[in-house]
C-alpha positions as CSV (number, residue, x, y, z in Angstrom):
1,M,22.9,8.1,0.7
2,G,19.2,7.6,0.2
3,R,16.7,7.8,3.0
4,L,16.0,4.1,2.8
5,E,19.5,2.8,2.3
6,H,19.6,-1.0,2.6
7,K,16.1,-1.2,4.0
8,V,14.5,-4.4,2.8
9,S,11.1,-3.2,1.6
10,L,8.3,-5.4,0.5
11,I,5.6,-3.7,-1.5
12,T,2.3,-5.5,-2.5
13,G,0.5,-4.7,-5.8
14,A,3.8,-3.2,-7.0
15,G,3.3,-4.0,-10.7
16,Q,1.3,-0.9,-11.5
17,G,-0.1,2.4,-10.2
18,I,0.8,3.6,-6.8
19,G,2.6,0.3,-6.0
20,L,4.9,0.7,-9.0
21,A,5.6,4.3,-8.3
22,S,6.4,3.4,-4.7
23,A,8.8,0.6,-5.8
24,L,10.6,3.1,-8.0
25,K,10.7,5.8,-5.3
26,F,12.1,3.3,-2.7
27,A,14.7,2.2,-5.3
28,Q,15.8,5.8,-5.8
29,E,16.1,6.1,-2.0
30,G,18.4,3.1,-1.8
31,A,16.0,0.5,-0.5
32,I,16.3,-3.2,-1.4
33,V,12.9,-3.5,-3.1
34,I,10.8,-6.7,-3.0
35,V,8.2,-6.4,-5.7
36,C,5.1,-8.5,-5.1
37,D,2.1,-8.7,-7.5
38,V,-0.1,-11.3,-9.1
39,K,1.3,-10.8,-12.7
40,Q,4.7,-12.1,-13.5
41,S,5.2,-9.8,-16.5
42,A,4.4,-6.7,-14.4
43,I,6.8,-8.0,-11.6
44,D,9.6,-8.5,-14.1
45,A,9.1,-5.0,-15.5
46,A,9.0,-3.4,-12.1
47,V,12.1,-5.3,-10.9
48,A,14.0,-4.2,-14.0
49,A,13.0,-0.6,-13.5
50,C,14.2,-0.7,-9.8
51,Q,17.5,-2.2,-10.9
52,Q,17.9,0.5,-13.5
53,A,17.5,3.0,-10.8
54,G,20.5,1.4,-9.1
55,A,18.7,-0.6,-6.5
56,Q,18.9,-4.3,-5.5
57,A,15.5,-5.8,-6.3
58,A,13.7,-9.1,-6.3
59,G,10.2,-10.1,-7.5
60,F,7.7,-12.6,-6.3
61,V,4.3,-13.7,-7.5
62,M,2.1,-13.2,-4.4
63,D,-1.7,-13.2,-4.1
64,V,-2.3,-11.5,-0.7
65,T,-5.5,-13.6,-0.2
66,D,-3.4,-16.8,-0.2
67,R,-1.9,-17.1,3.2
68,A,0.4,-20.0,2.4
69,Q,1.8,-18.0,-0.5
70,V,2.3,-14.9,1.6
71,D,4.1,-16.9,4.3
72,A,6.3,-18.6,1.7
73,V,7.4,-15.3,0.1
74,V,8.1,-13.7,3.5
75,A,10.2,-16.8,4.5
76,Q,12.2,-16.5,1.2
77,V,12.8,-12.8,1.6
78,R,14.0,-13.3,5.2
79,E,16.3,-16.2,4.1
80,R,17.8,-14.2,1.3
81,F,18.1,-10.8,2.9
82,G,18.1,-11.6,6.6
83,R,15.3,-9.2,7.6
84,I,12.3,-7.2,6.5
85,D,12.3,-3.5,7.4
86,V,9.3,-2.1,5.6
87,L,5.9,-3.6,4.4
88,V,3.8,-1.4,2.2
89,N,0.3,-3.0,2.0
90,N,-0.7,-1.4,-1.3
91,A,-2.5,-4.2,-3.1
92,G,-6.2,-3.4,-3.6
93,V,-9.2,-3.9,-5.8
94,T,-12.6,-2.2,-6.4
95,Q,-15.9,-3.9,-7.4
96,D,-18.4,-1.0,-7.1
97,A,-22.1,-1.3,-6.9
98,R,-24.9,0.4,-4.8
99,L,-26.0,-1.5,-1.7
100,V,-29.2,-2.8,-3.2
101,K,-27.3,-4.1,-6.3
102,M,-24.0,-5.4,-4.7
103,T,-23.5,-9.2,-5.0
104,E,-22.0,-11.3,-2.3
105,A,-19.1,-12.1,-4.7
106,Q,-18.4,-8.4,-5.2
107,F,-18.5,-7.8,-1.4
108,D,-16.3,-10.8,-0.6
109,R,-13.7,-10.1,-3.3
110,V,-12.9,-6.6,-2.1
111,I,-12.9,-7.5,1.6
112,D,-10.7,-10.5,0.8
113,V,-8.0,-8.5,-1.0
114,N,-8.2,-5.1,0.7
115,L,-8.8,-6.2,4.3
116,R,-7.9,-9.8,4.8
117,G,-4.9,-9.4,2.5
118,V,-3.5,-6.6,4.7
119,F,-4.0,-8.8,7.7
120,H,-2.2,-11.8,6.1
121,C,0.8,-9.7,5.0
122,S,1.2,-7.8,8.3
123,Q,0.8,-10.9,10.5
124,A,3.4,-12.6,8.3
125,V,6.1,-9.9,8.9
126,A,5.2,-8.7,12.4
127,Q,7.1,-11.3,14.4
128,A,10.3,-10.7,12.3
129,M,10.0,-7.0,12.8
130,M,9.5,-7.4,16.6
131,D,12.4,-9.8,16.8
132,Q,14.8,-7.3,15.1
133,G,13.3,-4.4,17.3
134,S,12.5,-2.2,14.3
135,G,10.2,-2.1,11.3
136,V,7.5,0.0,9.5
137,I,4.1,-1.2,8.3
138,L,2.3,1.2,5.9
139,N,-1.3,0.5,5.0
140,A,-3.2,1.9,2.0
141,S,-6.5,3.4,3.2
142,S,-8.4,6.0,1.2
143,V,-10.4,9.2,1.7
144,V,-13.3,6.7,1.0
145,G,-12.2,5.0,4.2
146,I,-12.7,8.2,6.2
147,Y,-15.8,9.7,4.5
148,G,-17.5,6.8,2.6
149,N,-18.5,7.0,-1.1
150,F,-21.6,6.3,-3.2
151,G,-21.5,2.8,-4.7
152,Q,-18.5,1.7,-2.6
153,T,-20.0,-0.2,0.4
154,N,-17.3,-2.9,0.2
155,Y,-14.4,-0.6,-0.6
156,A,-15.3,1.9,2.1
157,A,-15.7,-0.9,4.7
158,S,-12.3,-2.4,3.7
159,K,-10.5,1.0,3.9
160,F,-12.2,2.0,7.2
161,G,-11.1,-1.4,8.4
162,V,-7.5,-0.8,7.4
163,I,-7.6,2.4,9.6
164,G,-8.8,0.2,12.5
165,F,-5.8,-2.2,11.9
166,T,-3.4,0.8,11.8
167,K,-4.6,2.2,15.1
168,T,-4.6,-1.2,16.8
169,W,-1.2,-2.4,15.5
170,S,0.5,0.9,16.3
171,R,-0.5,0.2,20.0
172,E,0.5,-3.5,19.9
173,L,3.8,-3.2,17.9
174,G,4.9,0.3,18.9
175,P,6.5,-0.9,22.2
176,K,8.6,-3.3,20.1
177,G,10.0,-0.6,17.9
178,V,7.6,-1.2,15.0
179,R,5.7,1.8,13.6
180,V,2.4,1.4,11.8
181,N,0.8,4.2,9.7
182,A,-1.8,4.6,7.0
183,V,-2.0,6.8,3.9
184,A,-5.4,7.9,2.6
185,P,-5.1,9.0,-1.0
186,G,-7.8,11.0,-2.7
187,F,-8.4,10.8,-6.5
188,I,-5.1,9.6,-8.0
189,Q,-4.4,8.9,-11.7
190,T,-3.9,5.2,-11.8
191,P,-5.1,2.2,-13.9
192,I,-8.2,1.9,-11.6
193,L,-9.4,5.3,-12.9
194,A,-8.5,4.7,-16.5
195,S,-11.9,3.1,-17.2
196,M,-13.8,6.1,-16.0
197,P,-15.4,8.5,-18.5
198,D,-13.8,11.9,-19.0
199,D,-16.8,13.8,-17.6
200,V,-16.6,11.8,-14.4
201,L,-12.8,12.6,-14.1
202,K,-13.5,16.3,-14.8
203,G,-16.0,16.2,-12.0
204,M,-13.5,14.6,-9.7
205,E,-10.9,17.3,-10.5
206,A,-13.5,20.0,-9.8
207,R,-14.0,18.7,-6.3
208,V,-10.3,19.1,-5.4
209,P,-9.1,22.6,-4.3
210,L,-5.9,22.0,-6.3
211,K,-8.1,21.4,-9.4
212,R,-6.3,18.2,-10.6
213,L,-6.0,14.5,-9.8
214,G,-3.0,13.4,-7.8
215,R,-0.1,11.5,-9.3
216,A,1.0,8.1,-8.1
217,E,4.4,9.6,-7.3
218,E,2.8,12.0,-4.9
219,I,1.6,9.0,-2.8
220,A,4.9,7.2,-3.2
221,N,6.7,10.2,-1.8
222,V,4.6,10.0,1.4
223,Y,5.2,6.3,1.8
224,A,9.0,6.8,1.4
225,F,8.9,9.6,4.1
226,L,6.9,7.4,6.5
227,A,9.2,4.4,5.9
228,S,12.3,6.5,6.6
229,D,13.9,7.5,10.0
230,E,12.7,11.1,9.3
231,A,9.2,9.8,10.4
232,S,10.6,8.1,13.5
233,Y,7.9,9.6,15.9
234,I,4.9,9.1,13.5
235,N,2.9,6.1,14.7
236,G,-0.8,5.3,14.4
237,A,-1.3,8.2,12.0
238,V,-3.7,8.3,9.0
239,I,-2.2,10.8,6.5
240,E,-4.6,12.2,3.9
241,V,-3.1,13.0,0.5
242,S,-6.0,14.3,-1.4
243,G,-5.2,17.8,-2.7
244,G,-7.6,19.1,0.0
245,M,-10.7,17.4,-1.5
246,T,-12.2,16.8,1.9
247,V,-11.7,20.3,3.3
């Protein structure tokens, strides 16, 4: 028996990176995996990989900034599977620039996906979770959402904001049996980092006591633990998974 046996788990941004690693980890743990992303081809590949791991899986094109689409997907999942047990708010984007150079479009895009998108998805599932008396909402923050980072005004604000959501919702939903936690990854090898020059990546590695970047699977493992009953008394927490880079 996996730790997430039959738990209906909706993961946003599940087509690549940490989201895909999480979908596969949840599949291995016996979850019913709901893969949500904006790219159909990535969704199809992720669903196939989850099914290959022996899990029941379904995929939906879902833009977290589109509330009507979010509501429609949640309604379809509830109709098909009867419940939603876990939401992993993983979808996120970066549009980096220093404060004096950042455009309004760059600011708005990151806030829209990383903050408003988390609000949309969580609000869409919260009532269902409260009605069933159980559920877990997991939010992707970042070490940048705790300490800030040069050139990431918009991203830092969104990830700080997600921590605010987590603290608030854990108080509001906790009495109804719904746990809300955040994970704050450090530097993780994902497609977002793929465009960075080698010397920058080496510099990042040097700042981490473990002297390497994290793997997407190492974040997925924490999500799987937090989603499971093993984490039944963890609520309102922000768990940093950074190899100790902020020590």
